[in-house]
C-alpha positions as CSV (number, residue, x, y, z in Angstrom):
1,M,19.4,-89.3,21.7
2,Q,21.3,-86.2,20.5
3,I,19.2,-83.1,20.7
4,I,18.8,-80.8,17.7
5,Y,18.1,-77.4,19.2
6,L,15.8,-75.3,17.0
7,D,14.4,-72.8,19.6
8,N,17.0,-70.1,19.2
9,A,14.3,-67.4,18.9
10,A,13.5,-68.0,22.5
11,S,17.0,-68.4,23.8
12,T,20.2,-69.4,21.9
13,W,21.9,-72.6,22.8
14,P,24.6,-73.7,23.0
15,K,26.6,-70.7,24.0
16,P,30.2,-70.0,22.8
17,P,32.7,-71.6,25.2
18,G,34.0,-68.3,26.4
19,V,30.6,-67.4,27.9
20,K,30.8,-70.0,30.6
21,E,34.4,-69.3,31.3
22,A,33.9,-65.6,31.7
23,M,31.0,-66.2,34.2
24,A,33.1,-68.7,36.2
25,E,36.0,-66.3,36.4
26,V,33.8,-63.7,38.0
27,I,32.4,-66.2,40.6
28,D,35.9,-67.5,41.4
29,Q,37.9,-64.3,41.4
30,F,35.9,-61.0,41.8
31,A,32.2,-61.4,42.5
32,A,32.1,-58.2,44.5
33,N,29.4,-55.4,44.1
34,P,30.2,-53.2,41.1
35,G,29.9,-49.5,41.7
36,R,29.4,-50.0,45.4
37,G,33.0,-49.8,46.7
38,G,36.4,-48.5,46.0
39,H,38.4,-51.7,46.8
40,A,40.2,-53.7,44.2
41,L,37.5,-56.4,43.7
42,A,34.6,-54.0,43.4
43,M,36.6,-52.0,40.9
44,K,37.4,-55.1,38.8
45,A,33.7,-55.9,38.8
46,S,32.9,-52.3,37.7
47,K,35.4,-52.6,34.9
48,T,33.7,-55.8,33.6
49,V,30.3,-54.1,33.5
50,F,31.8,-51.1,31.7
51,R,33.6,-53.2,29.2
52,T,30.3,-54.9,28.3
53,R,28.7,-51.5,27.9
54,V,31.6,-50.4,25.6
55,Q,31.5,-53.5,23.4
56,L,27.7,-53.3,23.0
57,S,28.1,-49.7,22.0
58,R,30.6,-50.7,19.4
59,L,28.2,-53.3,18.0
60,F,25.3,-50.9,17.8
61,G,27.2,-47.7,16.8
62,I,26.4,-46.0,20.1
63,Q,28.6,-42.9,20.7
64,N,28.4,-42.7,24.5
65,P,28.4,-46.1,26.3
66,N,26.7,-44.4,29.3
67,D,23.6,-44.0,27.2
68,L,23.1,-47.8,27.4
69,F,21.4,-49.2,30.4
70,F,21.3,-52.8,31.6
71,Y,18.2,-54.7,32.5
72,L,17.3,-58.3,33.2
73,N,15.8,-58.8,29.7
74,A,14.3,-56.9,26.7
75,T,10.9,-57.0,28.4
76,Q,12.1,-54.9,31.3
77,A,13.9,-52.6,28.9
78,L,10.8,-52.1,26.8
79,N,8.7,-51.3,29.9
80,Q,11.2,-48.7,30.9
81,A,11.2,-47.1,27.5
82,I,7.4,-47.1,27.0
83,K,6.2,-46.3,30.5
84,G,9.0,-43.9,31.1
85,L,8.2,-41.8,28.0
86,L,4.5,-41.7,27.4
87,T,2.0,-39.4,29.2
88,E,-1.7,-39.0,29.1
89,G,-3.2,-38.4,25.7
90,D,-0.1,-39.4,23.7
91,H,-0.5,-41.4,20.5
92,V,1.6,-44.4,19.5
93,V,2.1,-46.1,16.2
94,T,3.2,-49.7,16.2
95,S,2.8,-52.9,14.2
96,S,0.4,-55.8,14.2
97,I,3.2,-58.4,14.9
98,E,4.3,-57.0,18.2
99,H,5.4,-59.3,21.1
100,N,3.4,-58.9,24.3
101,S,6.4,-57.1,25.7
102,V,5.3,-54.2,23.6
103,R,1.6,-54.7,23.3
104,R,0.8,-55.2,27.0
105,P,2.6,-52.1,28.3
106,L,0.9,-50.1,25.5
107,E,-2.5,-51.5,26.4
108,Y,-1.9,-50.9,30.1
109,L,-1.2,-47.2,29.2
110,R,-4.3,-47.1,27.1
111,R,-6.3,-48.1,30.2
112,T,-4.5,-46.0,32.7
113,K,-3.4,-42.9,30.8
114,K,-5.7,-42.9,27.8
115,V,-2.8,-43.4,25.4
116,Q,-4.0,-43.9,21.9
117,I,-2.6,-46.8,19.8
118,T,-2.6,-47.5,16.0
119,Y,-1.6,-51.0,14.9
120,V,-0.3,-51.0,11.3
121,E,-1.0,-54.2,9.3
122,P,1.2,-55.7,6.6
123,R,0.0,-55.7,3.0
124,S,-1.0,-58.7,1.0
125,D,2.6,-59.6,0.4
126,H,3.0,-60.1,4.2
127,L,5.5,-57.2,4.2
128,F,5.3,-53.9,6.1
129,H,5.6,-50.7,4.1
130,A,7.0,-47.5,5.5
131,E,4.3,-45.3,4.0
132,D,1.6,-47.1,6.0
133,F,3.4,-46.1,9.2
134,A,3.7,-42.5,7.9
135,N,0.0,-42.4,7.1
136,A,-0.8,-43.6,10.7
137,L,0.9,-40.6,12.3
138,K,-1.2,-38.0,14.1
139,P,-0.5,-34.5,15.6
140,N,-0.2,-36.1,19.0
141,T,2.0,-39.1,18.0
142,R,4.8,-39.3,20.5
143,L,6.2,-42.7,19.8
144,M,6.7,-45.2,17.0
145,V,7.7,-48.6,18.4
146,V,8.2,-51.7,16.2
147,S,9.9,-55.1,16.3
148,H,12.9,-55.2,14.0
149,A,11.8,-58.7,13.0
150,S,8.8,-60.9,13.8
151,N,9.4,-63.8,16.2
152,L,6.7,-65.7,14.4
153,T,7.4,-65.3,10.6
154,G,10.8,-63.8,10.6
155,V,9.7,-60.9,8.5
156,I,12.1,-57.9,8.7
157,L,10.6,-54.4,9.0
158,P,12.2,-51.5,7.1
159,I,13.8,-49.9,10.2
160,G,15.9,-47.4,8.3
161,E,12.9,-46.0,6.4
162,L,10.8,-45.9,9.6
163,G,13.6,-44.1,11.4
164,K,13.7,-41.4,8.8
165,I,9.9,-40.9,9.0
166,A,10.0,-40.7,12.8
167,K,12.8,-38.1,12.7
168,Q,11.0,-36.0,10.0
169,H,7.9,-35.8,12.2
170,G,9.6,-35.4,15.5
171,V,8.4,-38.8,16.8
172,V,10.5,-40.9,19.2
173,F,11.5,-44.1,17.5
174,L,11.9,-47.3,19.7
175,V,13.1,-50.5,18.2
176,D,12.6,-53.9,19.8
177,A,15.7,-55.8,18.6
178,S,14.8,-59.1,20.4
179,Q,15.2,-61.1,17.2
180,T,17.9,-59.0,15.5
181,A,20.5,-57.9,18.0
182,G,23.6,-59.8,16.9
183,V,21.9,-61.1,13.8
184,L,21.2,-58.0,11.6
185,P,23.4,-54.9,11.4
186,I,22.1,-52.2,13.7
187,Q,23.6,-48.6,13.8
188,V,21.5,-46.4,15.9
189,D,22.6,-43.0,14.4
190,E,22.4,-44.2,10.8
191,M,19.0,-45.7,11.3
192,N,17.7,-42.7,13.4
193,I,16.9,-45.1,16.3
194,D,16.2,-43.1,19.5
195,M,15.7,-46.1,21.8
196,L,16.9,-49.7,21.3
197,A,15.8,-52.6,23.5
198,F,17.6,-55.9,23.3
199,P,18.0,-59.2,25.2
200,G,21.4,-60.7,26.0
201,H,20.4,-64.3,25.8
202,K,19.3,-64.6,22.2
203,G,21.4,-63.4,19.2
204,L,24.1,-62.0,21.5
205,Y,24.7,-65.4,22.9
206,G,24.9,-64.3,26.5
207,P,23.2,-65.9,29.5
208,Q,19.6,-65.4,30.5
209,G,18.9,-62.5,32.9
210,T,20.7,-60.0,30.7
211,G,19.5,-57.3,28.4
212,G,19.6,-53.6,27.8
213,L,18.2,-50.3,26.5
214,Y,19.9,-47.6,24.6
215,V,18.3,-44.1,25.0
216,K,19.5,-41.2,23.0
217,S,21.1,-38.5,25.2
218,D,18.5,-35.9,24.7
219,I,15.6,-38.1,25.8
220,D,14.8,-38.1,29.5
221,L,12.7,-41.0,30.7
222,E,10.9,-41.3,34.1
223,P,12.8,-44.1,35.8
224,L,10.8,-47.3,36.1
225,I,12.7,-48.4,39.3
226,H,13.9,-46.3,42.1
227,G,16.6,-47.2,44.6
228,G,20.2,-47.5,45.4
229,T,22.7,-46.7,42.6
230,G,26.0,-46.3,44.4
231,S,26.1,-42.6,43.4
232,Q,24.6,-39.4,44.7
233,S,23.5,-41.5,47.7
234,E,22.8,-38.4,49.8
235,A,20.0,-37.3,47.4
236,I,16.4,-38.2,48.0
237,E,15.7,-38.4,44.3
238,Q,17.2,-40.6,41.6
239,P,20.6,-39.5,40.3
240,T,20.6,-37.3,37.3
241,T,23.7,-39.0,35.7
242,R,23.6,-41.8,33.3
243,P,23.5,-44.8,33.5
244,D,23.0,-44.7,37.3
245,R,19.6,-42.9,36.9
246,Y,18.2,-46.1,35.2
247,E,20.1,-48.8,37.0
248,S,19.0,-49.1,40.6
249,G,20.1,-52.1,42.4
250,T,23.1,-54.4,42.1
251,A,24.1,-55.3,38.6
252,N,24.2,-58.9,37.3
253,T,28.0,-58.9,37.0
254,V,28.3,-62.6,36.4
255,G,25.7,-62.4,33.6
256,L,27.2,-59.3,32.1
257,A,30.6,-60.9,32.0
258,G,29.0,-63.8,30.0
259,L,27.2,-61.3,27.8
260,L,30.6,-59.6,27.1
261,A,32.0,-62.9,25.9
262,G,29.0,-63.4,23.7
263,V,29.2,-59.9,22.2
264,N,32.9,-60.4,21.5
265,F,32.0,-63.7,19.8
266,I,29.5,-61.8,17.6
267,L,32.0,-59.1,16.7
268,E,34.6,-61.7,15.8
269,K,32.2,-63.7,13.6
270,G,30.6,-60.6,12.0
271,V,26.9,-59.9,12.1
272,E,26.6,-60.2,8.3
273,N,28.1,-63.6,8.3
274,I,25.8,-64.8,11.1
275,H,22.7,-63.5,9.2
276,E,23.9,-65.2,6.0
277,H,24.3,-68.5,7.8
278,E,20.9,-68.3,9.5
279,W,19.1,-67.1,6.4
280,G,20.6,-70.0,4.4
281,L,19.2,-72.5,6.9
282,S,15.8,-70.8,7.0
283,R,15.6,-70.7,3.2
284,K,16.5,-74.4,3.0
285,A,13.8,-75.2,5.7
286,I,11.2,-73.2,3.9
287,L,11.9,-74.9,0.5
288,G,11.8,-78.3,2.1
289,L,8.7,-77.8,4.2
290,R,6.7,-76.3,1.4
291,E,7.2,-79.4,-0.7
292,I,5.4,-81.6,1.9
293,P,1.7,-82.1,1.2
294,G,-0.4,-80.7,4.1
295,V,2.3,-78.5,5.5
296,E,1.7,-74.7,5.5
297,V,4.6,-72.3,6.1
298,Y,3.8,-68.7,7.2
299,G,5.4,-65.5,6.2
300,P,6.5,-63.7,3.0
301,A,7.3,-65.6,-0.2
302,L,10.8,-66.4,-1.3
303,P,13.2,-64.7,-2.1
304,V,12.3,-62.2,0.6
305,E,14.9,-62.5,3.3
306,R,13.9,-63.2,6.9
307,V,15.7,-63.8,10.2
308,G,16.2,-67.4,11.2
309,V,12.6,-68.1,12.1
310,V,10.3,-70.5,10.2
311,S,6.8,-71.3,11.5
312,F,4.5,-73.9,10.1
313,N,1.5,-76.2,10.7
314,I,0.8,-79.8,9.6
315,A,-2.8,-80.5,8.4
316,G,-4.7,-82.6,11.0
317,V,-2.1,-82.2,13.7
318,D,-2.3,-79.8,16.6
319,A,0.8,-77.6,16.8
320,S,1.6,-78.6,20.3
321,E,1.3,-82.3,19.4
322,A,3.5,-81.9,16.4
323,S,6.2,-80.1,18.5
324,F,5.9,-82.9,21.2
325,I,6.4,-85.6,18.6
326,L,9.4,-83.8,17.1
327,D,10.9,-83.6,20.6
328,Q,10.1,-87.1,21.9
329,Q,10.5,-89.2,18.8
330,Y,13.1,-87.2,16.8
331,G,15.0,-85.2,19.4
332,I,14.2,-81.9,17.7
333,A,13.5,-79.0,20.0
334,T,10.9,-76.5,18.6
335,R,8.3,-74.2,20.1
336,A,4.6,-74.5,19.6
337,G,1.7,-72.2,20.6
338,Y,1.3,-68.5,20.4
339,H,4.9,-67.4,21.0
340,C,3.8,-64.4,23.2
341,T,2.5,-62.7,20.1
342,P,-1.3,-63.1,19.7
343,L,-1.2,-60.1,17.5
344,G,1.3,-61.8,15.2
345,H,-0.8,-64.9,15.0
346,K,-3.9,-62.9,14.2
347,T,-2.0,-61.3,11.4
348,A,-0.8,-64.6,10.1
349,G,-4.2,-66.2,10.4
350,T,-3.2,-68.7,13.0
351,E,-5.0,-67.2,16.0
352,Q,-7.1,-70.3,16.4
353,R,-4.4,-72.9,16.3
354,G,-1.0,-71.4,16.9
355,A,2.0,-72.8,15.0
356,V,5.2,-74.8,15.3
357,R,8.3,-72.6,15.2
358,A,11.8,-73.7,14.2
359,S,14.4,-71.1,14.8
360,F,18.1,-71.3,13.8
361,G,21.3,-70.1,15.3
362,I,25.0,-69.9,14.3
363,F,25.6,-73.5,15.6
364,N,22.9,-75.2,13.5
365,T,23.8,-77.1,10.4
366,E,22.2,-77.9,7.0
367,E,22.1,-81.6,8.1
368,E,19.9,-80.6,11.0
369,V,17.5,-78.8,8.7
370,D,17.3,-82.0,6.6
371,T,16.5,-84.0,9.7
372,L,13.7,-81.5,10.6
373,V,12.2,-81.6,7.1
374,N,12.3,-85.4,7.0
375,A,10.7,-85.7,10.4
376,V,7.9,-83.3,9.4
377,R,7.3,-85.3,6.3
378,E,7.0,-88.5,8.3
379,I,4.5,-86.9,10.7
380,A,2.5,-85.4,7.9
381,L,2.2,-88.8,6.2
382,A,1.3,-90.5,9.5
383,F,-1.7,-88.1,10.0
384,Q,-3.0,-88.2,6.4
């Protein structure tokens, strides 16, 4: 049975052919330690890492590539940003759809450093309004951190407006681009983004084990990890230079070579074209699923645009069971459960049952959406 892969919000698949080839080239030809030696192979590895930094900076409008630091994933990047910035008594404004990668570090700091947190809710239209975030600010607000888009409903937050509000009030603005990097246009200066966390294995079409964090040059974070950097090795403390200060340990050269290929693929395709394709598939899925009796689709009403994420439930069918049937009987890979966002499910009203999530990528087709809708229709009829 041929697999229809609709779990791209978790990790995109398949990858562009160049990703595998780039990774194999590193293994075969120069898998030396980048930044740890002056010989030819180490220098070639270093150049690969730097080229990845440069191309990501081009994608996100980052002026200095050395302000972009590599991590294993967006979770690690978000932990560095949040724990490296906040101190005792600070206040944070965030949204009620945040992934646990944001919520858990914040709640940890609430317990350990008495950090205060305000979770902003969407309005009745399921959309977030910038003025609600502005009204949540306090004199001690240090950080505003939000997901660019929900990994449950696909709703897109008004990042540009939020960036202006944060700048006007002297608040650091951190964006979790886990669902939007490579999918929606992101320009850090134009959007007043002070810190940007992103994964490499989702919309950037790189391999797992890659991700990064942009930090504006005038923001100094306390490093989350201390250790060898290949520079200022005689010093007891972490280096002061970027990116070394925030990149202790050997870099994932193989993975970053694959990420470079993925980013080049994005730049060639065009972010706007990718979003148009994914939104077209999402819209088609929403329209089809909402016509099926007993099927509830979550999120804002059409024609409001989303990223390529559609979550739903079938009356009388547990979400995990529905996802299992889609996989085993129809060869359709979806994800069921709580998607690491219990906050998002509470906001959507699905905290007691979770949901089935179909998420689309550049390689999905309209025919695959038709197959999904027909499969859900058959399941719904079978459980009536």
